[in-house]
C-alpha positions in Angstrom: 16.2 11.7 3.5 13.3 13.9 2.4 12.1 14.0 -1.2 9.4 16.1 -2.8 6.4 13.9 -3.7 3.6 14.3 -6.3 1.3 11.9 -8.1 4.2 11.6 -10.6 7.4 11.8 -8.6 10.0 13.8 -10.5 13.5 14.3 -9.4 16.7 15.2 -11.2 20.2 14.7 -9.9 22.9 17.2 -11.0 26.5 16.8 -10.0 28.6 20.0 -10.0 32.2 19.2 -10.8 34.7 21.8 -9.5 37.2 23.0 -12.2 34.9 22.1 -15.1 32.8 24.6 -17.2 29.5 22.7 -17.0 27.6 20.0 -15.0 27.2 16.3 -15.6 23.7 14.7 -15.2 23.4 11.4 -13.4 21.3 8.7 -14.9 17.6 8.9 -14.0 15.5 5.8 -14.3 12.0 6.2 -15.6 10.0 3.8 -13.3 6.3 2.9 -13.3 4.7 1.5 -10.1 1.3 0.0 -10.0 -0.2 2.1 -7.2 0.7 5.0 -4.9 1.8 3.1 -1.9 4.4 1.1 -3.9 5.4 4.2 -5.9 6.3 6.0 -2.7 8.5 3.2 -1.4 10.2 2.9 -4.7 10.9 6.7 -4.6 12.3 6.4 -1.1 14.8 3.8 -2.2 15.5 5.3 -5.6 15.8 8.9 -4.4 17.1 11.4 -6.9 18.0 8.7 -9.4 14.4 7.7 -10.2 11.4 9.3 -11.7 8.4 7.3 -10.5 4.9 7.3 -12.1 2.0 5.6 -10.3 -0.6 4.0 -12.5 -3.4 4.0 -9.9 -3.7 7.5 -8.5 -4.3 8.9 -5.0 -7.5 7.5 -3.4 -7.7 5.0 -6.3 -8.8 1.3 -6.0 -6.1 -1.0 -7.4 -8.6 -3.9 -7.6 -11.0 -2.1 -10.0 -8.5 0.1 -11.9 -9.2 0.7 -15.6 -5.9 1.6 -17.4 -6.0 4.4 -20.0 -4.0 5.0 -23.2 -1.8 7.4 -21.2 -1.0 4.5 -18.8 0.0 2.3 -21.8 2.3 5.1 -23.1 3.9 5.5 -19.6 4.5 1.8 -19.4 6.0 1.6 -22.9 8.5 4.4 -22.1 9.5 2.9 -18.7 12.9 1.5 -17.9 11.4 -0.5 -15.1 8.0 -1.6 -13.8 7.2 -2.5 -10.2 4.1 -4.4 -9.0 3.2 -5.6 -5.5 2.0 -9.0 -6.9 0.0 -11.7 -5.1 -3.0 -11.1 -7.4 -3.4 -7.4 -6.6 -2.9 -6.1 -10.1 -5.1 -8.4 -12.2 -5.1 -5.9 -15.0 -1.3 -5.6 -15.4 -0.8 -8.4 -17.9 -3.3 -6.9 -20.3 -1.8 -3.5 -19.9 1.7 -4.8 -20.6 0.5 -6.5 -23.8 -1.3 -3.4 -24.9 1.6 -1.1 -24.1 4.3 -3.1 -25.8 6.5 -3.0 -22.7 9.3 -5.6 -23.3 10.6 -6.0 -19.8 9.5 -8.1 -16.9 7.9 -6.4 -13.9 9.7 -6.5 -10.6 7.4 -8.2 -8.0 8.1 -6.3 -4.8 6.3 -8.9 -2.5 8.4 -11.9 -3.5 9.6 -13.5 -0.2 6.9 -12.2 2.1 5.2 -14.8 4.3 1.6 -14.4 2.9 -1.7 -15.2 4.5 -4.5 -17.0 2.7 -8.2 -17.4 3.2 -11.1 -19.3 1.5 -13.5 -17.4 -0.7 -16.2 -19.1 -2.7 -14.6 -22.5 -2.0 -11.2 -21.4 -3.3 -8.0 -20.6 -1.3 -6.8 -17.1 -2.2 -3.8 -15.1 -1.2 -4.2 -11.8 0.6 -2.4 -9.2 -1.5 -2.5 -6.3 1.0 1.0 -7.0 2.4 2.0 -3.3 2.9 -0.4 -2.9 5.8 2.5 -4.3 7.9 5.8 -2.4 7.8 7.5 -5.7 8.5 6.4 -6.8 5.1 7.5 -3.5 3.5 11.0 -4.3 4.7 10.9 -7.1 2.1 9.7 -4.7 -0.5 12.7 -2.5 0.2 15.1 -5.4 -0.2 13.6 -6.3 -3.6 13.4 -2.7 -4.8 17.0 -2.1 -3.8 18.3 -5.2 -5.7 16.3 -4.4 -8.8 17.4 -0.7 -8.9 21.1 -1.7 -8.4 20.8 -4.2 -11.3 19.3 -1.5 -13.5 21.8 1.2 -12.6 24.9 -0.3 -10.8 26.7 3.0 -10.9 24.2 4.3 -8.4 24.3 1.3 -6.1 25.8 3.2 -3.2 23.0 5.8 -3.3 20.3 3.1 -3.4 22.0 1.3 -0.5 22.1 4.4 1.7 18.5 5.3 0.9 17.3 1.7 1.6 19.2 1.6 5.0 17.6 5.0 6.0 14.1 3.8 5.0 14.5 0.5 6.9 15.1 2.4 10.1 11.9 4.4 9.3 10.0 1.1 8.9 11.3 -0.3 12.2 10.3 2.9 13.9 6.7 2.5 12.4 6.5 -1.1 13.7 7.6 0.0 17.2 5.1 2.9 17.1 2.2 0.6 16.3 3.1 -1.8 19.1 3.4 1.1 21.5 0.0 2.4 20.6 -1.9 -0.9 20.3 -0.3 -3.4 22.7 -1.8 -1.5 25.7 -5.4 -2.0 24.4 -6.9 -5.2 25.8 -6.9 -7.9 23.1 -10.7 -8.6 23.5 -11.3 -4.9 22.6 -9.1 -5.0 19.4 -12.0 -5.7 17.1 -13.0 -3.5 14.1 -15.5 -3.5 11.2 -14.2 -2.3 7.9 -15.4 -2.3 4.3 -13.4 -5.2 2.9 -10.8 -7.7 4.2 -7.7 -5.6 3.6 -6.1 -5.3 7.1 -5.2 -9.0 7.6 -1.5 -8.4 7.8 -2.0 -5.4 10.2 -4.2 -7.7 12.3 -1.7 -10.5 12.2 1.2 -8.2 13.3 -0.7 -6.3 16.1 -3.3 -8.9 17.1 -6.3 -6.8 15.9 -9.4 -8.6 14.6 -10.9 -7.0 11.5 -14.4 -8.0 10.3 -15.6 -7.1 6.8 -18.6 -7.8 4.5 -16.5 -8.1 1.4 -13.5 -10.4 0.9 -9.9 -9.6 -0.3 -11.0 -7.8 -3.5 -13.5 -4.9 -3.7 -14.7 -6.6 -7.0 -16.5 -9.2 -4.9 -20.0 -8.7 -3.5 -21.5 -9.8 -0.2 -24.7 -11.8 -0.2 -27.7 -11.0 2.0 -26.8 -14.2 4.0 -23.2 -13.0 4.4 -24.3 -9.6 5.7 -26.8 -11.2 8.1 -24.1 -13.5 9.5 -21.7 -10.6 9.9 -24.2 -8.5 11.8 -24.8 -11.4 14.2 -21.1 -11.9 14.6 -20.6 -8.2 15.4 -23.3 -8.3 18.0 -22.0 -11.5 19.5 -18.3 -10.3 19.6 -19.4 -6.9 20.8 -17.5 -5.0 18.1 -17.8 -1.3 19.0 -16.2 0.6 16.1 -16.3 0.7 12.3 -14.2 2.5 9.7 -14.7 3.6 6.1 -11.9 3.2 3.6 -10.6 6.0 1.4 -10.6 4.0 -1.8 -14.0 2.4 -1.9 -17.7 2.9 -1.3 -18.7 3.1 2.4 -22.4 2.4 1.8 -22.5 -1.3 2.8 -20.4 -0.9 6.0 -22.7 2.0 7.0 -25.7 -0.3 6.5 -24.2 -3.0 8.6 -23.1 -0.6 11.4 -26.6 0.8 11.6 -27.9 -2.7 12.5 -25.4 -2.9 15.4 -24.1 -0.8 18.2 -20.8 0.0 16.3 -19.9 3.6 16.2 -17.9 5.4 13.4 -14.2 5.6 14.0 -13.4 7.6 10.8 -11.6 6.8 7.6 -8.6 4.5 7.1 -6.2 4.5 4.1 -5.8 0.9 3.1 -4.9 0.6 -0.6 -4.1 4.2 -1.7 -2.3 7.2 -0.4 -4.2 10.5 0.0 -3.6 13.5 -2.3 -0.6 15.6 -1.5 -2.5 17.8 0.9 -4.1 14.9 2.8 -3.1 13.1 6.0 -1.7 10.0 4.2 0.4 11.3 1.3 3.3 9.0 2.0 3.5 5.4 3.3 5.0 6.6 6.5 2.2 9.2 7.2 -0.5 6.7 6.0 0.6 4.0 8.4 0.9 6.3 11.4 -2.4 7.9 10.6 -4.1 4.5 10.5 -2.5 3.4 13.8 -3.6 6.7 15.5 -7.2 6.4 14.2 -7.5 2.7 15.3 -5.9 3.3 18.7 -8.0 6.3 19.4 -11.2 4.5 18.5 -10.4 1.4 20.5 -9.4 3.4 23.5 -12.8 5.2 23.7 
């Protein structure tokens, strides 16, 4: 099923009834999602029965997002709010309080087998679950259940949309394996800006090295950078990538001290604008796989 997508997803369902003078309008849920990747998946499941607004816009960083008064107004008017969870949206509780939204956000990542790492002596959960379509299958389950609860009269539509999109996600997973499994494991090593591809790496056995941890709000020390440069040289990492939603300056500096060559730009936490190469989750994931596979095969 194809839907028209914008930064604010707008769709209206009209049911023409034969033998009656007018038309009847199906219920449309006003939904707010925390960032563009999640907004797109909610739209895929909700279809014509939802109007989805993404708080963080295209190419935006969900870690460092600063909500505006318009965001508070959108939240206040929403029938439902979706977040990914796992610590991604640290600003959401403050925004909910400021907006006066009375509901409880739906946490799309509930039930995903998460990965953890130690940062500054603390064990933290990696929130970047969507970089594996296997995890997005769990998103779809949670989104479908929440939408059915909010609008049970449209349950059949949500179910059909969800089933269609699950097939898309299975196809994406198979596509990634087809492109990456043929690359020797010892060559599947990449330098990126921050540690956001852990679930991709877990699923497709790719090693990602990064100077910054799970959040772009953290900073790398000189000692951390020096150790990473030495690791890149030791492990013979040949390629590095920028990320669309954060500053590439540090990764460029590190790459210049090694033999790593630029592989291009990856979309890690935000979709592109509508005319870009990653304007939906499906195009984003395929684009990243193609970029990575092409760079590793050089």
